[in-house]
C-alpha positions as CSV (number, residue, x, y, z in Angstrom):
1,M,-73.6,-18.6,101.7
2,R,-72.4,-20.9,99.4
3,A,-75.0,-20.3,97.0
4,G,-74.3,-16.6,97.1
5,S,-70.5,-17.1,96.7
6,R,-71.2,-19.6,93.8
7,L,-73.3,-16.7,92.1
8,R,-70.6,-14.2,92.6
9,Q,-68.1,-16.5,91.0
10,I,-70.4,-17.2,88.0
11,G,-70.9,-13.4,87.9
12,W,-67.3,-12.6,87.8
13,A,-66.6,-15.4,85.4
14,V,-69.2,-13.9,83.2
15,A,-67.9,-10.3,83.5
16,L,-64.4,-11.6,82.9
17,A,-65.7,-13.2,79.7
18,I,-67.5,-10.2,78.6
19,C,-64.3,-8.0,79.2
20,L,-62.1,-10.6,77.2
21,T,-64.6,-10.7,74.4
22,L,-64.6,-6.9,74.3
23,F,-60.7,-6.9,74.5
24,L,-60.5,-9.2,71.5
25,A,-63.1,-7.4,69.5
26,L,-61.2,-4.2,70.2
27,T,-57.9,-5.8,69.2
28,F,-59.3,-7.0,65.9
29,R,-60.7,-3.5,65.4
30,V,-57.2,-2.0,66.2
31,N,-55.5,-4.4,63.9
32,A,-58.1,-3.7,61.0
33,V,-57.5,0.1,61.5
34,K,-53.8,-0.2,61.5
35,S,-54.1,-2.5,58.3
36,D,-56.2,0.3,56.6
37,V,-53.5,2.9,57.7
38,R,-50.8,0.7,56.2
39,L,-52.7,0.3,52.9
40,A,-53.4,4.0,52.7
41,E,-49.5,4.8,53.4
42,R,-48.7,2.4,50.5
43,E,-51.3,4.1,48.3
44,I,-49.7,7.6,49.2
45,I,-46.2,6.4,48.6
46,A,-47.0,5.0,45.2
47,L,-49.1,8.3,44.3
48,E,-46.0,10.4,45.3
49,R,-43.8,8.1,43.3
50,E,-46.0,8.6,40.2
51,K,-46.2,12.5,40.8
52,L,-42.5,12.5,41.0
53,L,-42.3,10.6,37.6
54,L,-44.7,12.7,36.0
55,E,-43.0,15.9,37.2
56,T,-39.8,14.7,35.8
57,E,-41.3,13.7,32.5
58,F,-42.8,17.0,32.4
59,E,-39.6,18.9,33.1
60,T,-37.9,16.7,30.5
61,R,-40.4,17.5,27.9
62,A,-40.5,21.1,28.6
63,N,-36.6,21.0,28.6
64,Q,-36.6,19.3,25.2
65,Q,-39.1,21.8,23.8
66,Q,-36.9,24.6,25.0
67,L,-33.9,23.1,23.5
68,A,-35.7,22.4,20.2
69,N,-36.8,26.0,20.4
70,L,-33.4,27.2,21.2
71,N,-31.7,25.1,18.4
72,R,-34.2,26.2,15.8
73,I,-34.2,30.0,16.5
74,E,-30.9,30.8,17.9
75,F,-28.7,28.2,16.0
76,G,-30.9,27.1,13.0
77,Y,-30.4,23.6,13.9
78,Q,-32.7,21.0,12.4
79,A,-33.0,17.3,12.7
80,P,-31.4,15.1,10.0
81,K,-33.3,13.9,7.1
82,A,-33.2,10.6,5.4
83,N,-31.4,12.2,2.4
84,Q,-28.5,13.2,4.6
85,Y,-27.3,9.9,5.4
86,L,-24.3,8.6,3.6
87,E,-24.0,4.8,2.0
88,G,-20.3,4.3,2.6
89,A,-16.8,5.7,2.8
90,R,-16.7,6.4,-0.7
91,Q,-19.7,8.5,-0.7
92,L,-18.2,10.4,2.2
93,A,-14.8,10.8,0.4
94,S,-16.7,12.1,-2.8
95,L,-17.8,15.1,-0.5
96,G,-14.4,16.2,0.3
97,T,-12.5,18.9,-1.4
98,P,-9.0,18.6,-2.8
99,R,-6.2,19.8,-0.7
100,R,-5.2,23.4,-1.4
101,A,-1.8,24.3,-2.6
102,D,-0.8,26.0,0.7
103,A,-2.1,23.1,2.8
104,P,0.5,21.1,5.0
105,D,1.7,17.9,4.0
106,P,-0.3,15.0,5.5
107,I,1.2,13.0,8.4
108,R,2.8,10.0,7.4
109,V,3.7,7.0,9.4
110,A,7.0,5.0,8.7
111,R,6.9,1.2,8.7
112,A,9.5,-1.2,8.4
113,P,9.2,-4.3,6.3
114,V,9.2,-7.5,7.7
115,P,11.3,-10.2,5.9
116,N,9.5,-13.2,4.6
117,D,12.1,-15.7,5.6
118,Q,12.1,-14.9,9.3
119,G,9.0,-15.1,11.1
120,L,7.7,-12.8,13.6
121,F,7.8,-15.3,16.4
122,P,10.8,-17.9,17.3
123,M,10.5,-21.4,16.5
124,M,8.1,-23.4,18.9
125,V,10.1,-25.6,21.5
126,S,8.8,-28.7,23.0
127,P,8.6,-28.2,26.7
128,L,9.4,-32.0,27.3
129,T,12.5,-32.2,25.1
130,G,13.6,-28.7,24.6
131,E,13.9,-29.3,21.0
132,P,12.4,-27.3,18.1
133,V,9.0,-28.6,16.9
134,A,8.8,-29.4,13.3
135,D,6.3,-27.4,11.3
136,E,4.2,-30.5,10.1
137,G,0.9,-29.7,11.2
138,I,1.1,-25.9,10.3
139,E,-0.5,-24.7,7.0
140,E,0.8,-21.8,5.2
141,T,-1.6,-19.4,3.8
142,A,-1.4,-18.7,0.1
143,P,-0.6,-14.9,-0.7
144,V,-3.4,-12.8,-1.9
145,E,-3.4,-12.0,-5.4
146,E,-4.5,-8.4,-6.4
147,S,-7.0,-9.9,-8.9
148,D,-8.9,-12.0,-6.1
149,V,-9.0,-8.9,-4.1
150,R,-10.5,-7.0,-7.1
151,Q,-13.0,-9.6,-7.8
152,E,-13.9,-9.7,-3.9
153,L,-14.4,-5.8,-3.9
154,S,-16.5,-6.0,-7.1
155,A,-18.8,-8.4,-5.7
156,P,-22.0,-6.8,-4.3
157,R,-22.2,-6.9,-0.5
158,S,-25.0,-6.3,1.8
159,L,-24.9,-3.6,4.6
160,A,-24.9,-6.5,7.1
161,Q,-21.8,-8.0,5.2
162,R,-20.0,-4.7,5.3
163,L,-20.8,-4.0,8.9
164,A,-19.5,-7.5,9.7
165,I,-15.9,-6.7,8.8
166,S,-14.2,-6.3,12.3
167,N,-11.5,-4.1,11.0
168,P,-11.4,-2.6,7.6
169,L,-7.7,-1.8,7.7
170,E,-6.7,-5.4,8.1
171,S,-9.0,-6.5,5.1
172,P,-7.3,-7.3,1.8
173,I,-8.0,-3.7,0.6
174,A,-5.2,-2.5,2.8
175,E,-2.8,-5.1,1.6
176,V,-3.2,-4.1,-2.1
177,N,-2.8,-0.6,-1.2
178,E,0.5,-1.3,0.4
């Protein structure tokens, strides 16, 4: 009896090992199929995004063509050409027409002169002593002469130099015109 029961135990162990092997093989196969499904889903999402991008680009280009046709046919608009750009403010001013006799007066802005002897700011006071600070370390700027300004204006400047002026109204040109 012992031999038969020992044989049964071995048989059950072999059957259990076969079932366990089949279970592991099936698990690996299921995981492989899941991985393939995930890759396929990622490809589908990428293709949907690419399709959306192409649809958007197609609609944009079709809309641009439609707008170009509308502008050309209905309104007569054309893209600007190279000879339509202006070199500077003087060239723009040369395109203007003189004021008509019945035109309203231009709007003028009043400006009060600032006396030279009195500064815009009160004297600096030392926070420790409370006494006015002497102007020892402060350098005064020399007034701009009109001849210096004209010489600076007559010097040729590149486009980069002209564009580097942060505010043309604060340049020496405005000071001479005042």
